[in-house]
C-alpha positions in Angstrom: 22.8 -1.1 15.7 21.1 -3.5 13.3 18.5 -5.6 15.0 17.4 -9.2 14.1 15.2 -7.7 11.3 18.3 -6.5 9.4 17.9 -3.2 7.7 14.1 -3.6 7.4 13.1 -3.4 11.1 10.1 -1.6 12.6 11.1 2.0 11.7 11.3 1.1 8.0 8.4 -1.3 8.0 6.1 1.3 9.5 6.4 3.6 6.5 7.5 1.2 3.8 4.4 1.1 1.7 3.8 4.8 1.8 7.5 5.7 1.1 7.3 3.5 -2.1 3.8 4.3 -3.1 4.7 4.3 -6.8 5.9 0.7 -6.5 2.5 -0.4 -5.1 0.5 1.2 -8.0 -1.3 -1.1 -10.4 1.0 -0.1 -13.2 4.0 -1.4 -11.2 2.4 -4.5 -9.7 0.1 -6.0 -12.3 2.6 -6.7 -15.0 4.8 -8.6 -12.5 1.9 -10.5 -11.1 0.7 -11.4 -14.6 4.1 -12.9 -15.5 4.5 -14.8 -12.2 0.9 -16.2 -12.3 1.5 -17.5 -15.8 4.8 -19.2 -14.7 3.1 -20.7 -11.7 0.5 -22.3 -13.9 -2.8 -23.9 -12.9 -2.4 -25.3 -9.4 1.2 -24.2 -9.1 2.9 -22.8 -6.0 5.0 -19.6 -5.9 7.9 -18.9 -3.6 8.7 -15.2 -3.0 12.1 -14.5 -1.4 12.0 -11.2 0.5 8.2 -11.3 0.6 8.1 -8.1 2.7 4.7 -6.5 3.2 3.1 -8.5 0.4 3.3 -6.1 -2.6 3.5 -9.0 -5.0 2.4 -12.0 -2.9 -1.1 -10.7 -2.0 -2.1 -10.0 -5.7 -0.8 -13.4 -6.6 -3.0 -15.0 -3.9 -6.0 -13.1 -5.3 -5.2 -14.6 -8.7 -5.6 -18.1 -7.1 -1.8 -18.9 -6.7 -0.7 -20.5 -3.5 2.2 -18.3 -2.2 4.9 -18.9 0.4 7.4 -16.3 1.4 10.8 -16.1 3.1 11.8 -13.0 4.9 14.3 -12.0 7.6 12.2 -9.1 8.9 9.4 -10.0 11.3 8.3 -6.3 11.2 7.7 -6.4 7.5 5.9 -9.7 7.8 3.7 -8.3 10.5 2.5 -5.7 8.0 1.7 -8.4 5.5 -0.3 -10.3 8.1 -2.3 -7.3 9.0 -3.5 -6.8 5.4 -6.7 -8.4 4.0 -5.7 -11.9 2.8 -2.4 -11.8 4.6 -3.1 -14.9 6.5 -3.2 -16.9 3.3 0.5 -16.4 2.6 2.7 -18.9 4.4 6.0 -17.3 5.6 9.3 -18.7 6.8 11.4 -16.3 8.8 15.0 -16.4 7.9 17.8 -15.5 5.4 16.4 -16.3 2.0 19.9 -17.4 0.8 19.7 -20.5 3.0 16.3 -20.8 4.7 14.1 -23.7 3.5 10.3 -23.4 2.9 8.1 -26.5 3.0 7.3 -28.3 -0.2 8.3 -27.6 -3.9 7.3 -24.8 -6.1 6.6 -24.1 -9.8 8.1 -20.6 -9.7 10.3 -18.6 -7.3 11.0 -14.9 -7.5 13.2 -12.1 -6.2 11.8 -8.7 -7.3 12.7 -5.0 -6.9 16.5 -5.4 -6.6 16.1 -7.7 -3.6 18.9 -10.0 -4.8 21.3 -7.1 -3.9 20.3 -7.3 -0.3 22.7 -10.3 -0.2 26.0 -8.3 0.1 28.5 -11.0 -1.0 28.8 -13.1 -4.1 28.9 -16.3 -2.0 25.5 -15.4 -0.5 24.1 -14.7 -3.9 25.4 -18.0 -5.3 23.9 -19.8 -2.2 20.5 -18.1 -3.0 20.4 -19.6 -6.5 21.3 -23.0 -5.1 18.6 -22.7 -2.4 16.0 -21.7 -5.0 16.9 -24.7 -7.2 16.4 -27.0 -4.3 12.9 -25.6 -3.9 11.8 -25.9 -7.5 10.1 -28.9 -9.0 11.1 -30.2 -12.4 11.0 -27.5 -15.0 10.4 -24.8 -12.3 11.5 -21.3 -13.0 13.3 -18.6 -11.0 12.6 -14.9 -11.8 14.8 -12.0 -10.7 14.1 -8.3 -11.3 17.2 -6.2 -10.7 18.7 -2.9 -11.7 21.5 -2.6 -14.2 24.4 -0.8 -12.4 24.5 2.8 -13.6 28.3 3.0 -13.7 28.3 4.9 -17.0 26.9 7.9 -15.0 30.1 8.0 -12.9 32.7 10.5 -14.2 36.3 9.9 -13.1 36.8 10.4 -9.4 33.0 10.2 -8.6 31.3 7.4 -6.8 27.8 8.7 -6.2 24.7 8.7 -8.5 21.5 10.5 -7.3 18.2 8.7 -7.8 15.9 11.3 -6.1 16.4 15.0 -5.5 13.4 16.8 -3.9 12.7 19.6 -1.4 12.3 17.2 1.5 14.1 14.1 0.4 17.5 13.3 -1.2 18.5 9.8 -2.3 21.8 8.7 -3.9 23.7 5.5 -4.5 27.4 5.0 -3.9 29.5 2.4 -5.8 32.8 0.7 -5.2 33.7 -0.8 -8.6 36.5 -2.8 -7.1 34.2 -4.9 -4.9 30.8 -4.4 -6.4 29.7 -3.0 -3.1 27.1 -0.2 -3.2 24.8 1.5 -0.7 21.6 3.5 -1.0 21.5 6.6 1.1 18.3 8.4 2.1 18.2 11.9 3.6 14.9 13.3 4.8 14.0 16.7 6.1 10.7 17.3 7.9 8.6 20.5 7.9 10.1 21.6 11.2 13.6 21.3 9.8 14.5 18.0 11.5 16.5 15.6 9.4 17.2 11.9 9.3 19.7 9.7 7.4 19.5 6.0 6.5 22.0 4.0 4.6 21.5 0.4 3.3 24.3 -1.8 1.9 23.9 -3.8 -1.3 26.0 -5.8 -3.8 25.3 -5.0 -7.4 25.3 -7.8 -9.9 25.6 -8.0 -13.6 23.2 -10.1 -15.9 26.0 -12.3 -17.1 27.1 -12.9 -13.5 23.5 -14.0 -12.6 23.5 -16.4 -15.5 26.7 -18.1 -14.2 25.1 -18.3 -10.7 22.1 -20.0 -12.3 24.3 -22.4 -14.2 26.1 -23.4 -11.0 22.7 -24.1 -9.5 21.5 -26.3 -12.4 19.4 -23.7 -14.2 19.6 -22.1 -17.6 18.4 -18.8 -19.0 15.0 -18.9 -20.7 14.0 -15.3 -21.0 15.4 -11.8 -20.3 13.6 -8.5 -20.7 14.1 -4.9 -19.8 11.0 -4.9 -17.6 7.9 -6.9 -16.8 6.2 -5.9 -20.1 8.6 -8.1 -22.0 10.4 -5.1 -23.6 13.7 -6.1 -25.3 16.8 -6.0 -23.0 19.5 -3.8 -24.6 22.7 -2.0 -23.6 20.6 1.0 -22.7 18.3 -0.8 -20.3 18.4 0.3 -16.7 16.8 -2.9 -15.3 16.3 -6.5 -16.3 13.9 -9.3 -15.6 15.5 -12.7 -16.1 13.8 -16.1 -16.1 15.8 -19.3 -15.5 14.5 -22.8 -15.8 15.6 -25.7 -13.7 17.4 -28.2 -15.9 16.0 -31.7 -15.7 17.9 -33.6 -18.4 
């Protein structure tokens, strides 16, 4: 059964930072924070959708940016609150496709594939419209998301492994007819006990994101392969897109 925290309740929150330690490393965090702080500008406010345990929000606060987050999971937000500086991040508990945060913002962001936690196209479109309503004139919306790895699927196969180890197996499954996908995590402990967790997503293409932005009154300003600003190409496995709220 899924509780009110969705798929990121207490069992996931308790080990989230440790299980994704590589995503909390300075090499993963600092380039994203640099981009977002620059977009926020002097005295600007940042809105992070799916703020989680504060991987991006807390370094932004340390850079002097006022940050407000929206998140469905109270368990994840409790971990944020327990960290040094966590009390400085305002949080609205709710679905980031529709929940409203107080005030207006210079930049809003959805990082680390979080847009895919919205499992219907309608919800993803609603999210873009919700963000546009939060942005001030000329404000920007930044989304970091994977590029679906469908070229890795031979005929008749619907699964792509993303981690194969002695104690952990991870693989994604795709339904190309509906753009539904799921990430599956299998773990085996030293005593031979196992666990299985599956999280549903909806994958989304860059061009589809651009149309969602257009429907919400935003236009594409930048697109890179990653936070370093590397060129986005047909071989890129992820993209970072920046849309600007149209004011004319």
